[in-house]
C-alpha positions in Angstrom: -82.7 54.1 -37.7 -81.5 57.7 -38.0 -80.0 57.5 -34.5 -78.1 54.2 -35.4 -76.9 55.8 -38.6 -75.5 58.8 -36.7 -73.9 56.6 -34.1 -72.1 54.7 -36.9 -71.0 58.0 -38.5 -69.6 59.2 -35.2 -67.8 55.9 -34.6 -66.3 56.1 -38.1 -65.1 59.7 -37.4 -63.6 58.5 -34.1 -61.8 55.6 -35.8 -60.5 57.9 -38.5 -59.1 60.3 -35.9 -57.3 57.4 -34.2 -55.9 56.3 -37.6 -54.7 59.8 -38.3 -53.1 60.1 -34.9 -51.5 56.7 -35.2 -50.1 57.6 -38.6 -48.7 60.9 -37.2 -47.1 59.0 -34.3 -45.6 56.5 -36.7 -44.1 59.3 -38.8 -42.7 60.8 -35.6 -41.1 57.5 -34.6 -39.7 57.0 -38.1 -38.3 60.5 -38.1 -36.8 59.9 -34.7 -35.1 56.7 -35.8 -34.2 57.7 -39.4 -30.5 58.0 -39.9 -28.7 60.5 -42.2 -26.0 58.5 -44.0 -23.3 60.4 -45.9 -19.6 60.0 -46.3 -16.4 62.0 -46.3 -12.8 61.1 -47.2 -12.4 59.0 -44.1 -15.5 56.9 -43.6 -19.2 56.5 -44.0 -20.9 59.1 -41.7 -24.1 58.0 -39.9 -26.0 60.8 -38.1 -22.9 63.0 -38.2 -20.5 60.3 -36.8 -17.9 58.5 -38.7 -18.0 54.7 -38.4 -15.5 51.9 -38.6 -17.6 49.2 -40.2 -16.9 45.4 -40.4 -19.2 43.5 -42.8 -19.8 40.0 -43.9 -21.7 38.5 -46.9 -24.6 36.1 -46.4 -26.6 35.3 -49.5 -30.2 34.7 -48.3 -31.1 32.1 -51.1 -28.0 30.0 -50.2 -29.5 29.2 -46.8 -33.1 28.9 -45.5 -35.3 31.4 -43.5 -35.0 29.0 -40.6 -31.2 29.3 -40.6 -31.1 33.1 -41.0 -31.6 34.2 -37.4 -28.7 32.0 -36.2 -26.4 33.0 -39.0 -27.1 36.7 -38.3 -26.6 36.2 -34.6 -23.3 34.4 -35.1 -22.2 37.2 -37.4 -23.0 39.7 -34.7 -21.2 37.7 -32.1 -18.2 37.5 -34.5 -18.0 41.3 -34.4 -19.8 42.3 -37.6 -21.7 45.6 -38.0 -23.1 45.0 -41.5 -24.5 42.1 -43.5 -23.9 42.4 -47.2 -25.9 40.5 -49.8 -26.6 40.5 -53.5 -30.1 40.7 -54.9 -30.7 37.7 -57.2 -32.8 38.9 -60.2 -33.4 35.4 -61.7 -34.6 34.1 -58.3 -37.0 37.0 -57.9 -38.3 37.3 -61.5 -37.9 33.8 -63.0 -40.4 34.7 -65.6 -41.0 38.3 -66.8 -43.4 40.2 -64.5 -43.9 37.1 -62.4 -42.2 37.7 -59.1 -41.0 35.5 -56.2 -40.3 37.0 -52.8 -41.1 33.9 -50.8 -39.2 31.2 -48.9 -35.5 31.5 -49.5 -36.2 34.6 -51.7 -38.0 36.5 -48.9 -35.6 39.5 -49.1 -37.8 41.7 -46.9 -37.8 39.1 -44.1 -34.0 38.7 -44.4 -33.4 42.4 -44.1 -35.8 42.8 -41.2 -34.0 40.0 -39.4 -30.7 41.7 -39.8 -32.3 44.9 -38.5 -33.8 43.0 -35.5 -30.3 41.9 -34.6 -29.1 45.5 -34.6 -26.9 45.2 -37.7 -26.8 47.3 -40.9 -27.3 46.1 -44.4 -25.4 46.7 -47.6 -27.8 45.8 -50.4 -26.0 45.0 -53.7 -28.8 45.3 -56.2 -26.6 45.0 -59.2 -28.7 43.6 -60.7 -25.8 41.6 -62.2 -24.4 39.6 -59.4 -21.7 37.2 -60.7 -21.4 35.3 -57.4 -20.8 31.9 -59.1 -24.6 32.1 -59.5 -26.3 30.7 -62.6 -26.1 33.2 -65.5 -24.6 35.8 -63.1 -28.1 36.3 -61.6 -29.7 37.3 -64.9 -33.0 35.6 -65.8 -32.4 33.7 -69.0 -35.6 35.2 -70.5 -33.7 38.4 -70.9 -31.6 36.7 -73.6 -34.6 36.3 -75.8 -35.8 39.9 -75.9 -35.3 41.2 -79.5 -32.4 43.7 -79.8 -31.1 43.2 -76.3 -27.4 43.5 -75.5 -26.4 43.0 -71.8 -24.5 45.6 -69.8 -24.0 48.1 -72.5 -25.6 51.3 -74.0 -27.2 49.6 -77.0 -28.3 52.5 -79.2 -31.0 52.9 -80.3 -32.8 50.1 -78.5 -31.5 50.4 -74.9 -33.6 47.3 -74.1 -31.4 45.9 -71.4 -31.1 49.3 -69.7 -34.9 49.6 -69.6 -35.2 46.1 -68.0 -32.4 46.8 -65.6 -34.0 50.0 -64.5 -37.4 48.4 -64.1 -36.0 45.6 -61.8 -33.8 47.9 -59.8 -36.7 50.3 -59.2 -38.8 47.3 -58.2 -36.4 46.4 -55.5 -35.8 50.0 -54.3 -39.6 50.5 -54.2 -40.1 47.3 -52.2 -37.4 48.4 -49.7 -39.1 51.9 -49.4 -42.5 50.4 -48.9 -41.2 48.4 -46.0 -39.2 51.5 -44.7 -35.9 49.6 -44.8 -33.6 52.3 -45.9 -31.7 54.1 -43.1 -33.2 57.3 -44.2 -36.6 55.8 -43.2 -35.4 54.2 -40.0 -34.3 50.9 -41.6 -31.0 49.1 -41.6 -29.9 49.7 -45.3 -27.0 52.1 -45.2 -25.5 51.4 -48.6 -26.6 50.1 -52.0 -24.6 48.9 -54.9 -25.3 49.4 -58.6 -23.6 47.1 -61.2 -20.8 44.8 -60.1 -17.2 44.5 -61.1 -18.0 46.2 -64.4 -14.6 48.0 -64.5 -13.0 44.5 -65.0 -14.7 44.1 -68.4 -15.9 47.5 -69.5 -13.0 48.1 -72.0 -14.5 45.2 -74.0 -17.6 47.2 -74.6 -15.8 50.3 -75.8 -17.4 53.8 -75.5 -20.9 52.2 -75.2 -19.6 50.6 -72.0 -18.5 53.9 -70.5 -21.8 55.4 -71.5 -23.7 52.5 -69.8 -21.7 52.8 -66.6 -22.5 56.5 -66.3 -26.1 55.9 -67.1 -26.2 53.1 -64.4 -24.9 55.6 -61.8 -27.3 58.3 -62.8 -30.3 55.9 -62.8 -29.4 54.6 -59.3 -29.2 58.1 -57.9 -32.5 59.0 -59.4 -34.2 56.4 -57.3 -33.6 58.6 -54.2 -32.9 56.0 -51.6 -31.5 58.5 -49.1 -28.3 56.4 -48.7 -25.0 56.4 -50.7 -24.5 54.1 -53.7 -21.3 52.3 -54.5 -19.7 50.6 -57.6 -17.1 48.0 -56.9 -14.1 47.6 -59.2 -15.0 50.8 -61.0 -12.1 53.2 -60.9 -14.0 55.9 -62.9 -17.3 55.7 -60.9 -18.8 59.2 -61.3 -19.5 61.3 -58.2 -21.2 60.8 -55.8 -20.9 57.1 -56.4 -18.3 55.5 -54.2 -15.8 53.3 -56.0 -14.7 50.3 -53.9 -12.3 47.4 -54.1 -12.6 43.6 -54.4 -9.7 41.1 -53.9 -7.6 39.2 -51.5 -5.9 42.4 -50.5 -7.1 46.0 -50.9 -4.7 48.0 -48.7 -3.1 49.6 -51.8 -6.5 50.7 -53.1 -7.1 54.4 -53.4 -10.6 55.9 -54.1 -10.9 58.0 -57.2 -11.7 61.1 -55.2 -10.2 62.6 -52.0 -13.7 63.0 -50.8 -14.6 59.3 -50.8 -13.7 56.7 -48.1 -11.6 53.7 -48.7 -14.0 50.7 -48.8 -13.5 47.0 -49.5 -16.6 45.2 -50.7 -15.2 41.8 -51.2 -12.4 40.4 -49.1 -12.3 36.8 -50.3 -12.2 34.7 -47.1 -11.4 31.6 -49.2 -12.5 30.6 -52.7 -15.3 28.7 -54.4 -15.1 25.0 -55.2 -15.5 23.6 -58.7 -16.5 20.1 -59.7 -13.2 18.4 -60.7 -11.1 20.7 -58.5 -9.4 20.4 -55.2 -10.8 22.3 -52.2 -9.3 25.8 -51.7 -8.8 27.3 -48.2 -7.3 30.5 -46.9 -5.3 30.5 -43.6 -6.8 32.8 -41.1 -3.4 34.4 -40.3 -3.2 35.7 -43.8 -6.9 36.8 -43.9 -6.4 38.7 -40.6 -3.2 40.2 -42.0 -5.1 41.5 -45.1 -7.8 43.0 -42.9 -5.4 44.6 -40.4 -3.2 46.2 -43.1 -6.3 47.6 -44.8 -7.4 49.4 -41.7 -3.8 50.3 -41.0 -3.7 52.1 -44.4 -6.9 54.2 -43.7 -9.5 51.7 -44.7 -12.8 52.1 -42.8 -15.3 49.5 -44.4 -14.3 45.9 -45.0 -16.6 43.0 -46.0 -15.8 39.3 -45.9 -16.9 37.5 -49.1 -18.2 35.2 -47.8 -18.9 35.2 -44.0 -21.3 32.4 -44.6 -21.2 30.9 -48.1 -24.0 28.3 -47.9 -25.4 26.0 -50.6 -26.3 26.3 -54.3 -29.6 24.6 -54.0 -31.7 23.6 -57.1 -29.9 24.6 -60.3 -28.5 27.9 -59.0 -24.8 27.2 -59.3 -23.1 29.0 -62.1 -19.6 28.7 -63.5 -20.0 26.4 -65.3 -19.1 23.4 -63.1 -19.4 25.2 -59.8 -20.1 22.7 -57.0 -23.3 22.6 -55.0 -21.4 23.5 -51.9 -20.6 27.2 -51.6 -18.8 26.8 -48.3 -16.0 29.3 -49.4 -13.9 28.4 -46.3 -16.0 31.1 -44.6 -15.9 31.8 -40.9 -19.4 30.2 -40.7 -19.4 27.0 -42.7 -21.9 25.8 -45.2 -24.0 24.1 -42.5 -24.1 27.1 -40.2 -21.4 26.0 -37.7 -18.6 28.4 -36.8 -15.3 27.4 -38.3 -12.6 27.6 -35.7 -10.1 29.1 -35.2 -11.0 31.3 -38.2 -14.2 32.8 -36.7 -12.6 33.3 -33.2 -9.4 34.8 -34.5 -11.3 37.3 -36.7 -13.6 38.1 -33.8 -10.6 39.1 -31.7 -9.3 41.1 -34.6 -12.5 43.0 -34.9 -12.4 43.8 -31.2 -8.9 45.1 -31.5 -9.8 47.4 -34.4 -12.8 48.7 -32.6 -10.6 49.6 -29.6 -8.8 51.9 -32.1 -11.9 53.4 -33.6 -11.8 56.9 -32.1 -8.2 57.5 -33.2 -8.6 55.9 -36.6 -11.6 58.1 -37.5 -10.3 61.4 -36.2 -7.2 61.7 -38.3 -5.0 60.4 -41.0 -2.0 58.2 -40.1 1.7 59.1 -39.6 3.7 56.4 -41.3 7.3 55.6 -40.2 9.7 53.0 -41.4 11.1 50.8 -38.6 13.4 48.9 -41.0 13.3 46.8 -44.1 9.6 45.7 -44.6 8.8 47.1 -41.2 6.3 49.9 -40.9 4.5 51.8 -38.1 1.3 53.7 -38.8 0.2 55.9 -35.9 -3.2 57.6 -35.5 -2.9 60.3 -32.8 -5.4 63.0 -32.0 -5.1 66.3 -30.2 -7.3 65.0 -27.4 -4.8 62.3 -26.6 -6.2 59.2 -28.3 -3.5 57.1 -29.9 -3.5 53.9 -31.9 -0.7 52.2 -33.8 -0.2 49.4 -36.2 3.2 47.7 -36.4 3.6 45.7 -39.6 6.2 43.2 -40.8 5.3 42.7 -44.4 8.3 40.5 -45.1 7.6 36.8 -45.8 10.7 35.2 -44.4 12.0 36.5 -41.1 10.5 37.5 -37.8 11.6 40.8 -36.5 12.1 42.7 -33.2 11.4 46.4 -33.5 11.7 49.3 -31.2 8.7 51.7 -31.1 8.2 54.5 -28.7 11.1 53.2 -26.6 9.6 49.7 -26.3 10.5 46.4 -28.0 8.0 44.4 -30.0 8.2 40.9 -31.6 6.7 40.8 -35.1 6.4 37.4 -36.9 6.9 37.5 -40.6 3.8 38.6 -42.5 2.0 39.9 -39.4 0.6 43.1 -37.9 0.4 44.0 -34.2 -2.4 46.4 -33.1 -1.7 48.7 -30.2 -4.9 50.6 -29.2 -3.0 52.8 -26.8 0.3 53.0 -28.9 1.9 51.0 -26.1 0.3 47.6 -25.4 -0.3 44.9 -28.1 -4.0 43.8 -28.1 -3.7 41.6 -31.2 -1.2 40.1 -33.6 -2.5 38.6 -36.8 -0.2 35.6 -36.7 -0.7 34.7 -33.1 -4.0 32.9 -32.6 -5.8 32.9 -29.2 -8.8 31.1 -30.5 -8.9 27.3 -30.0 -9.3 24.9 -32.9 -12.7 23.1 -32.6 -13.1 19.9 -34.6 -16.2 19.1 -36.6 -17.2 15.6 -37.6 -19.9 13.9 -39.7 -21.6 11.1 -37.8 -23.8 8.5 -39.5 -27.2 8.0 -37.9 -29.8 5.4 -38.4 -32.8 6.8 -40.1 -35.0 3.8 -39.3 -35.4 2.3 -35.8 -33.2 -0.6 -35.0 -31.6 -0.7 -38.5 -28.5 0.3 -40.2 -29.3 3.5 -42.2 -27.9 2.4 -45.6 -29.2 -1.2 -45.4 -32.7 -0.1 -44.4 -32.7 2.7 -46.9 -31.7 0.3 -49.7 -34.5 -2.1 -49.0 -37.1 0.6 -49.6 -36.1 1.9 -53.0 -38.5 2.1 -56.0 -37.6 3.3 -59.4 -38.7 4.7 -62.8 -36.5 4.3 -65.9 -36.2 7.5 -67.9 -36.7 6.8 -71.7 -33.5 7.0 -73.7 -33.9 9.5 -76.5 -37.1 11.2 -77.7 -40.2 10.5 -75.5 -42.2 13.7 -75.4 -44.8 15.0 -77.7 -43.2 18.5 -77.9 -40.1 17.2 -79.6 -39.2 18.9 -82.8 -37.0 18.4 -85.9 -34.4 20.9 -87.2 -31.5 20.6 -89.6 -28.1 21.0 -88.1 -26.9 21.1 -84.5 -28.6 23.7 -82.2 -26.9 25.6 -79.4 -28.3 24.5 -76.1 -29.2 27.7 -74.2 -31.0 29.1 -77.2 -33.0 25.9 -77.4 -33.8 25.1 -73.8 -33.9 28.7 -72.3 -32.3 26.9 -69.4 -35.6 25.4 -68.3 -33.7 22.2 -67.9 -30.1 20.9 -67.7 -30.9 18.4 -70.4 -31.2 18.5 -74.2 -31.6 15.4 -76.4 -30.1 15.4 -79.9 -31.4 12.4 -81.8 -30.6 11.0 -85.2 -31.9 8.0 -87.1 -29.7 6.3 -89.7 -30.5 3.5 -92.1 -27.3 1.4 -92.7 -27.2 -0.9 -95.7 -25.4 -4.3 -95.5 -22.5 -3.1 -97.7 -21.7 0.0 -95.6 -18.0 0.3 -94.6 -19.3 1.0 -91.0 -20.3 -2.6 -90.8 -16.8 -4.1 -91.6 -16.4 -7.3 -89.7 -14.1 -7.2 -86.7 -14.0 -3.4 -86.5 -16.1 -0.7 -85.0 -17.1 2.7 -86.4 -16.0 5.7 -84.5 -18.5 8.4 -83.5 -16.8 11.8 -83.1 -18.7 14.4 -81.0 -17.6 17.9 -80.2 -19.4 19.9 -77.6 -18.9 23.2 -75.8 -20.0 21.8 -72.5 -20.5 20.6 -70.0 -21.5 16.9 -70.1 -22.3 14.6 -73.0 -23.7 11.0 -73.0 -23.8 9.1 -76.3 -26.3 6.3 -76.7 -26.3 3.9 -79.7 -29.5 2.0 -80.2 -30.5 2.7 -76.7 -27.3 1.6 -75.1 -24.8 4.0 -73.4 -21.6 4.0 -75.6 -19.6 6.7 -74.0 -19.5 10.0 -72.2 -17.3 13.0 -71.4 -17.3 16.3 -69.6 -15.5 19.6 -69.8 -15.8 23.3 -68.9 -15.5 24.7 -72.4 -14.8 21.9 -74.9 -15.6 18.2 -75.0 -14.1 16.1 -77.8 -15.2 12.4 -77.8 -14.2 9.6 -80.1 -16.4 6.6 -79.2 -16.1 3.2 -80.8 -19.6 2.0 -81.6 -21.4 -1.0 -83.1 -24.0 -0.4 -85.8 -26.4 -2.9 -87.2 -27.8 -3.4 -90.7 -31.0 -1.4 -91.0 -32.2 1.3 -88.6 -29.9 2.8 -86.0 -30.5 5.5 -83.5 -27.8 7.9 -82.2 -29.1 9.7 -79.1 -26.8 12.4 -77.6 -27.7 13.8 -74.3 -26.1 17.2 -73.6 -26.1 18.4 -70.0 -25.3 21.8 -68.5 -23.9 22.2 -65.1 -24.6 25.9 -64.5 -24.3 28.7 -67.0 -21.4 31.1 -67.3 -21.6 33.9 -64.7 -18.5 36.1 -65.4 -16.6 37.8 -68.2 -17.3 40.3 -71.0 -20.3 39.1 -73.0 -20.6 36.0 -70.8 -24.3 36.0 -71.7 -23.3 34.9 -75.2 -21.2 31.9 -74.0 -22.9 28.9 -75.4 -23.4 25.3 -74.4 -24.4 22.0 -76.1 -23.2 20.0 -79.0 -22.2 22.4 -81.7 -20.2 19.9 -83.7 -18.9 18.5 -85.7 -20.5 15.1 -85.2 -19.0 12.6 -87.6 -19.0 8.9 -88.2 -15.8 7.2 -89.3 -15.0 3.7 -90.4 -12.1 2.4 -88.2 -11.1 0.1 -91.0 -11.3 2.1 -94.3 -11.0 5.6 -92.8 -14.0 6.9 -94.7 -16.3 9.2 -92.8 -19.5 11.1 -93.1 -20.5 14.4 -91.4 -23.7 14.1 -89.5 -23.8 17.7 -88.3 -26.1 19.1 -90.9 -28.6 16.3 -91.0 -32.1 16.4 -89.7 -31.9 16.1 -85.9 -34.8 15.6 -83.5 -34.7 17.6 -80.3 -36.2 17.2 -76.9 -35.9 19.8 -74.2 -35.7 18.2 -70.7 -36.5 14.8 -69.6 -39.9 13.1 -69.4 -39.6 12.7 -65.6 -39.1 16.4 -65.2 -42.4 17.1 -67.1 -44.2 14.7 -64.8 -42.6 16.2 -61.7 -41.0 13.0 -60.5 -38.9 15.0 -58.1 -41.9 15.4 -55.9 -42.1 11.7 -55.5 -45.9 11.7 -56.0 -46.2 9.8 -59.3 -48.1 6.5 -59.4 -45.6 5.1 -61.9 -42.9 4.1 -59.3 -41.9 0.4 -59.6 -41.0 -1.6 -56.5 -40.1 -4.9 -58.1 -36.8 -6.6 -57.4 -34.1 -6.4 -58.5 -33.5 -2.7 -58.3 -31.7 -1.6 -61.5 -28.3 -0.2 -60.5 -25.3 1.1 -62.4 -27.6 2.1 -65.3 -27.9 5.6 -66.8 -31.1 7.6 -66.5 -32.9 6.0 -63.7 -35.1 7.8 -61.1 -35.0 6.4 -57.6 -37.2 7.0 -54.6 -37.1 6.0 -51.0 -38.4 7.2 -47.6 -36.5 8.0 -44.4 -36.9 9.3 -40.9 -35.2 12.4 -39.7 -31.9 11.9 -37.9 -32.2 12.4 -34.1 -31.2 15.7 -32.6 -30.9 19.1 -34.2 -27.5 18.9 -35.8 -27.2 19.8 -39.6 -27.9 17.0 -42.0 -26.0 15.8 -45.1 -26.3 13.1 -47.6 -23.2 11.2 -48.6 -23.7 10.3 -52.3 -20.7 8.0 -52.5 -21.7 5.1 -54.7 -23.7 7.2 -57.1 -22.6 8.9 -60.3 -24.1 12.2 -61.2 -27.6 13.7 -61.0 -30.1 15.9 -59.1 -31.7 15.1 -55.7 -34.9 16.2 -54.0 -36.0 15.9 -50.4 -39.7 16.2 -49.9 -39.9 17.9 -53.3 -37.2 20.5 -52.5 -34.1 20.3 -54.7 -30.9 20.0 -52.7 -29.0 20.6 -55.9 -26.8 18.7 -58.3 -24.7 15.8 -56.9 -21.5 14.5 -58.7 -19.3 12.4 -56.4 -17.5 10.8 -59.4 -16.1 14.2 -60.3 -12.5 13.7 -59.0 -10.1 16.5 -58.3 -6.8 16.7 -60.1 -4.0 14.8 -58.3 -1.5 17.7 -57.9 -1.2 21.1 -56.2 -2.2 20.1 -52.7 0.0 20.4 -49.6 -0.3 18.9 -46.1 0.1 22.4 -44.7 0.0 25.9 -46.2 2.4 28.6 -45.3 0.3 31.7 -44.6 3.2 34.0 -45.2 3.1 35.9 -48.5 0.4 36.8 -51.0 -2.5 34.5 -51.2 -4.0 33.2 -54.4 -6.9 30.8 -55.1 -4.4 28.0 -56.0 -2.0 28.5 -53.1 -3.7 26.4 -50.4 -5.5 23.3 -51.7 -6.6 20.0 -50.2 -8.4 16.8 -51.3 -6.4 16.3 -54.4 -7.2 13.0 -56.2 -10.5 12.7 -54.2 -14.1 13.5 -55.1 -14.6 17.3 -55.2 -17.9 16.9 -53.2 -19.5 13.8 -51.7 -21.5 15.4 -48.8 -24.6 17.5 -49.7 -26.5 19.7 -47.3 -30.1 19.0 -46.5 -31.6 21.8 -44.4 -33.2 20.6 -41.2 -36.3 22.6 -41.9 -37.0 20.5 -45.1 -37.2 17.3 -43.0 -40.1 15.9 -41.1 -39.7 13.7 -38.1 -40.7 10.7 -40.2 -42.0 9.8 -43.6 -39.6 11.9 -45.7 -39.2 11.3 -49.4 -35.8 11.2 -51.2 -35.8 11.2 -55.0 -32.7 10.9 -57.2 -32.4 11.5 -60.9 -29.3 9.3 -61.5 -28.1 10.3 -65.0 -24.7 8.6 -65.1 -25.3 5.3 -63.4 -24.8 4.3 -59.7 -26.1 2.4 -56.8 -28.4 4.5 -54.6 -28.4 1.9 -51.9 -24.8 2.9 -51.0 -25.7 6.4 -50.1 -25.8 7.3 -46.4 -27.0 10.1 -44.2 -24.9 12.0 -41.6 -25.2 14.8 -39.2 -22.5 17.4 -38.8 -21.4 18.0 -35.2 -19.0 20.3 -33.4 -16.5 17.8 -32.2 -15.4 17.2 -28.6 -11.8 18.2 -29.2 -10.3 21.6 -28.4 -6.7 22.5 -29.3 -4.6 25.6 -28.8 -1.0 26.7 -28.7 -0.1 30.0 -27.1 3.5 31.3 -26.9 5.0 33.6 -24.4 5.2 36.2 -27.1 1.4 36.1 -27.7 -0.5 39.2 -26.6 -2.9 39.0 -23.7 -6.5 38.2 -24.8 -8.1 41.2 -26.4 -11.0 40.8 -23.9 -8.6 41.9 -21.2 -9.0 45.4 -22.7 -12.5 45.6 -21.0 -13.7 48.3 -18.7 -11.1 47.8 -15.9 -8.1 49.8 -17.0 -5.9 48.1 -14.4 -6.0 44.9 -16.5 -3.9 46.8 -19.1 -0.9 46.3 -16.8 -1.2 42.5 -17.2 0.9 41.6 -20.2 1.1 37.8 -19.8 -0.6 35.8 -22.5 -3.4 33.5 -21.5 -4.5 30.1 -23.0 -8.3 30.1 -23.0 -10.5 27.1 -23.7 -14.3 27.0 -23.9 -16.5 24.1 -24.8 -18.6 25.2 -27.8 -21.8 23.5 -26.6 -23.3 25.2 -23.5 -24.2 22.0 -21.8 -20.7 20.4 -22.1 -17.7 20.6 -19.8 -14.1 19.8 -20.2 -13.8 16.2 -19.3 -10.1 15.5 -20.0 -6.8 17.0 -20.9 -5.3 14.7 -23.5 -2.1 16.7 -23.9 -0.4 19.6 -22.2 3.1 20.8 -22.6 4.8 24.1 -21.6 8.2 24.3 -23.3 8.8 23.5 -26.9 5.9 21.3 -28.0 5.6 20.4 -31.7 2.9 19.1 -34.0 -0.7 20.1 -34.5 -4.1 19.2 -33.1 -4.4 15.4 -32.7 -0.6 14.9 -33.1 1.1 17.1 -30.4 4.3 15.8 -28.9 6.8 17.1 -26.4 9.8 19.0 -27.8 13.3 19.5 -26.5 12.0 20.6 -23.1 8.8 20.4 -21.2 7.6 21.5 -17.8 6.7 18.3 -15.8 3.9 20.2 -14.1 2.2 21.1 -17.4 -0.5 18.4 -17.4 -1.4 18.6 -13.8 -1.7 22.4 -13.8 -3.9 22.5 -16.9 -6.1 19.6 -15.6 -6.6 21.3 -12.3 -7.6 24.6 -14.0 -9.9 23.1 -16.7 -11.4 19.7 -16.0 -15.0 19.9 -14.8 -15.6 23.5 -16.1 -17.0 24.6 -19.4 -14.2 27.2 -19.8 -10.9 27.8 -18.3 -7.9 30.2 -18.5 -4.3 29.4 -17.9 -1.5 32.0 -17.8 1.3 31.2 -20.1 4.3 32.1 -18.0 7.3 30.7 -16.2 5.7 32.0 -13.0 3.0 29.3 -13.4 5.0 26.5 -15.0 8.5 27.1 -14.0 11.3 27.5 -16.6 12.3 24.2 -18.1 14.7 25.8 -20.6 15.8 29.2 -19.8 17.5 30.0 -23.2 14.5 29.0 -25.3 11.2 30.7 -26.3 8.4 28.7 -24.8 4.8 27.9 -25.6 1.9 26.1 -24.0 0.1 23.5 -26.2 -3.1 21.9 -25.0 -5.6 19.3 -26.4 -8.8 18.9 -24.4 -12.0 17.0 -24.7 -15.5 18.2 -24.0 -18.7 16.2 -23.3 
């Protein structure tokens, strides 16, 4: 026994030695891979080397873990160095001290996947995010802590500051434990504290300034080993880097000569609101904004968003922000690249990186080449030279002379010359083909039309009108909604019982009483004696006058107030209310007499009965399958089953035919749907001139149409068969009319390249001889690797007109155009055609010529 004991002891010593050696080896590896991240006036400095960095925002909860690797890889392929994300406090700590870092909120997994792809991370801890996210990312339980005041130095309590520090430290400690900071060998090279506070801090007075300085000090005390930044904070204290957000940041100047010029949010489009047209941003303008930023000494730029994603569950803020957060980003909501935006920006990034050595070694020499014409030259003593030629005028193209050579500059464009001689890229001249995307309906049941088969399988449960739960309570007066529900539900019932005598003026024969309801948002339904009498919606104020019928004796007025995302931006946005705040009055249409119901005893119910019984899971035994299916009725829960669409393309549900509500697939909430929310009927244009300053209202489409009909269902949430779809239809609709669709990259490729286009930026590869080739090239490539170009539907070298799908020949056309392009392209996945008179001849010597091509892949 003694011998066995000694052998065990020796084995334990041996194991311990191995553990010690392994730990030392790990420390050596970490030390070897750890990066020293600092900055100077020119750039972030990583291990003693300045870096030109191109970043893009991807918010991990707005997609799924299954989507993350592909999104990150497409970002890398698009030329990004950094992935930027907010950290969402309310997602990670939905209830105080009860944390969630799983599924879509697995922040560690997301950061590690970015690192695995070889990219850096900018972690915007905030913890205020804004981001069109519910309550700006704050957990609503914060609101109920006694003495709390958000985002200010609230003497003597400092309650918010204590909570903010606790959560920020929690995230930093989590990152440290996983060794994710660059100082530990991880990918995080930059962290952000607070967010756009400089936009609102004046509203908080001296306490706001005190809070801002405390935030900076608190962040620095967490010792991450990497720099911190504050965006939109012109007085950010050293060593915090102040950064810019906006559509343009070329005019931005850091508050210290020792800090680099950084752009944390370059808005690649804009968010969509229910009731609004769809905004988009032309890629020529977006590329112009990026190029002029780097031209004017910028060295870190981030696209907000690079992939926008989806506001699943009840995460959209606003209020009235749509479930789609597509943002017209280079990677769309479904994870498909948006062309030509993605490709044109990829080429831009390559051109900027060709200039990196010169850009980082020196400051520019700026020269005027004429009115609105500027040359910025970066030239080093070692002979490196890079130049940016800018035409910032919005009306006229220009031809400029630079270093003895002539260059054509379209209006509102920038040419990048990595060698100060040859143009590698012009922001207005696109070499990336337009790729169509389409939604295709698919049958979800074998041998059946999807909508018909889906409709025959519906069951339902009617949600009770008014008070139905045991936890209802009575209070005098009208209660503000957020203080009452703590945002545990979108729904709050206000219920009042009235006893009407036979001689009341409200019962005058031939006339109706008028119920007047005022609410501060966002949706109100009025039920009289269990019947829907009227409804309305609005972002900040709803005023309804509803004719109603009352009866002698007992009458019930049930008002259902519905939120559609809580406010996420503005000074004191946490105090913005919701719900029916009154007055609520009843007026005789005939006599004009009225009574104020506002201060009477109202009965309240937080949420719906079906929410308490978790009907969204589809598991209840209460589902009714009897015919007929009740449709076009408010407050009905519906359930059906479906099979997964074939293939691997992204999936959407088209909710046309329904009203408004929330949907679940296999118990996962895909968010709020509202296809009856119609965009205003003005402000849209068939095409948008990219020239001139962009704003969120400049380029709009889908006026007079539903703001959103298609809603993303992640593939990973769907099983091959036996899937459950549940709808809470609050407004009234016909669920049998909904359909499923898959989003596919289309078969059509379109591109127009002029003789004045630069040669493809890829020609600046290792072979320097290629630099002597100045002819532009039209390049096509089928987006799906197994497809080839099967036909050329249009080709014209000369003066073609029109856009993809509607090209036509102009004043002149080379008769050989179609045959030359067909010979070069058909049967291959990709092809290149030189755009020159050498190839096509010269059908019109006095005119500038272009080659336009439309091809099909399959």
